C-alpha positions in Angstrom: -8.3 -2.2 -10.2 -8.6 -4.3 -13.3 -8.1 -8.0 -12.5 -6.5 -8.5 -15.9 -3.5 -6.5 -14.8 -2.8 -8.3 -11.5 -0.3 -10.7 -13.1 1.7 -7.8 -14.5 2.1 -6.4 -10.9 2.9 -9.7 -9.3 6.3 -10.5 -7.9 5.8 -14.1 -8.9 5.3 -15.6 -12.4 2.3 -17.8 -13.0 2.1 -20.4 -15.7 -0.7 -22.7 -16.7 0.1 -26.1 -15.1 -1.5 -29.2 -16.4 -1.1 -31.2 -13.2 -2.1 -30.5 -9.7 1.5 -31.2 -8.5 2.8 -28.6 -10.9 0.3 -26.1 -9.6 1.4 -26.8 -6.0 5.1 -26.3 -7.1 4.2 -22.9 -8.6 2.2 -22.0 -5.5 5.2 -22.9 -3.3 7.5 -20.7 -5.3 5.0 -17.8 -5.1 4.7 -18.3 -1.3 8.4 -18.3 -0.8 8.7 -15.1 -2.9 5.9 -13.6 -0.7 7.8 -14.7 2.5 10.9 -12.9 1.4 9.0 -9.8 0.4 7.3 -9.6 3.9 10.7 -10.2 5.6 12.1 -7.2 3.7 9.1 -5.1 4.7 9.5 -6.1 8.4 13.2 -5.1 8.2 12.3 -1.8 6.5 9.7 -0.8 9.1 11.8 -2.1 12.0 11.5 0.3 14.9 10.3 3.2 12.8 6.7 2.0 12.7 6.2 -0.9 15.2 2.4 -1.2 14.6 2.9 -1.8 10.9 5.9 -4.1 11.6 3.7 -6.2 14.0 0.9 -6.4 11.4 3.4 -7.5 8.7 5.0 -10.1 11.1 1.5 -11.7 11.5 1.1 -11.8 7.7 4.6 -13.2 7.3 3.7 -16.0 9.8 0.7 -16.9 7.7 2.7 -16.9 4.5 5.4 -19.1 6.1 2.6 -21.5 7.1 1.2 -21.6 3.6 4.7 -22.3 2.2 5.1 -25.1 4.7 1.8 -26.6 3.7 2.7 -26.6 0.0 6.0 -28.1 0.8 4.4 -30.8 2.9 1.9 -31.6 0.1 4.8 -32.1 -2.4 6.8 -34.3 0.0 3.7 -36.4 0.6 3.2 -36.7 -3.1 6.7 -37.1 -4.4 8.6 -38.2 -1.3 11.3 -35.6 -1.5 11.5 -31.9 -0.9 10.9 -29.7 -4.0 13.1 -26.8 -2.8 15.7 -26.7 -0.1 15.0 -24.3 2.8 
């Protein structure tokens, strides 16, 4: 697992932001992509594999919390939401 190839396998795009707020915006977008990905996985496993679904639901909850944190940082900094829910 070569770390140099991680960006090519990612579902999100990563740039090189100059400002902290831009980094937070990129992180928020990546978190929301991850949330949607985990939602799709939860739907896929459904009742076919409840153990895996439950594990994914816990990860999904963490990703949703991360996205909320990033959103709250932006609102605190800029006063308005970056992305609509």
